[in-house]
N, C-alpha and C positions, 0 to 999 in steps of 0.2 A: 133736287139736283141742278145746280146752276152754275155753269162752268162759262166763263167768259175770258176771252184772252185775245189781247192786242199785241202783235209782233211787228216791228219794224226792223228789218234786217237786210243786209248785202247778199247773203246766201241764198240759193234756191231753196225750195221746199218740196217734198213729197207728199204728193196727196192721199195714197193710201195710207201712209203712216199717219197723217194727220186725222182722217176720217176714223182710223181704228183709234186713236186716242180719245176721240170725241166720244165714242160709242162704248169703250171700255167700261166696265162694270156698272152700266146704266140700261137695265132692260126695260124700262120705261119708253125708250126712243122707239117710235114706231116710223121715224122718217130723219132722213138726212139729206140737205139739198147743199150742194157746193157750186160755187161759181169761180172759174179760173179766167182771169184775164191774162192776155199776153201781148207781146209787142208785135205791132204790124209794121211791114216792111214799107208802106205807103199811107200817107196821111195828107189829106189835102191837096192832093194831085202830085206830091212830090215823094220821091223815094226816101226811105228812112233807114240810115247804115247804124243808127245808134240813138237810143234814149237815155238822157241821163235825169234821174228823179232826185231832189233835194226836199228835205223837211225840216221841221222846227222840233227838235228833241224834246220830249215831255208834253208840248202843246199837242203835237201830232197823236200821241197815244191817248191822251185825254179826250180830244176831239172825237176820235174813232170810238172810244169807250161810251162817250155821251152819245154817239148814233146807236149804238148797241143797246143800251139804255131805253132809248125812244122805241126801239123795235119790240123790247120786251113789255113796253107798257101798252102795245098795241095787239100782240100775238102772244098767246101761251107757250113760248118756246122754251126749251131747257138750256140750250147753250149756244153760244155763237163764238166763232173763231175768226179773226180779221189777221191776215198775214199780208203786209205789203213791203216790196221790196224797193230798196233805194240804192243809188249810185248808178253806174254805167250799165245799160241793158241792150241787147241785140235783137234784131227781129226774130219771133218765135220764143224768146224767153219768157218765163212765167214772171208776172208783175204782182198780182194780187191773188189771195184766196180768200174768200168769204164762205163759211161753212156754217149751216144752222142745223140744229136737232130739235124736234118736237115730237108730240105723240101722233101727229098726222101730218100727211104731205102738204097741205093748203097753207097751214100756219107757217110750215117751214119754206115754201116757196115765196110765200109773201113777204117774211122777215127778210128773206135773203135778197129779194129785189130792192126792198125798202132800204137795207143797209149798202148795197153797191150804189145806189141811186144818189143817196146823200155821200157817200165816200168819193164819189165823182166830182162833186159840186161843193162840199163843204168842208172836206178834211184838207189841213194845210200842206199840200204837195206842191211842187214847182218842176214841170217836165220842160226840158230842152232836147229838142231833136237835132240830129246832124243830117243836113240834106246836100245834094250836090251844090245848092245855092250858099251853103254856109248853115251855121247854128241858128234856131229860131226857138223862143220860148212858145210853148202850148197853153192857150187857154182853155175853157170848158166850152165844150160846143153847145149850140141852142138846142139840140136834142136832149143833151144832159140835162139841161134848166128845164126843158119840158117834162123830162120824165119824173124830175124831182117835184114838179107842180102838181102831179096827180096825188101826192100824198099831204098836200098842204089843206 
């Protein structure tokens, strides 16, 4: 079994539905690890009223598929799903879902962390926050780059 799916979308997703889809008809799955990222109302000391995400269609999906392929080369995972939202989002809105299945939890946890670390730094997304001081573009954090470095 190998199900890899990347979806870039404006609409929200339902975690239970997505996990059920990954597990359906696959009795070899012994572990499912999910990560859901959400919009914070505070970033770098400023209130955030909205975040808008833009992407490069086609390139973004391929970039994320490549990240999943790299994870599959490192760990024996069965499937991986990445859903990333674009467009305007409010605090508490879901931005991203990374879900990984494997026979055992260790591989699923490691692959999930690997995918999100690469996603935060390598995928072609542009984020703009609305703050009381006006709009500002958001760069990757130093901590995101440091998280990525552990996989190099």
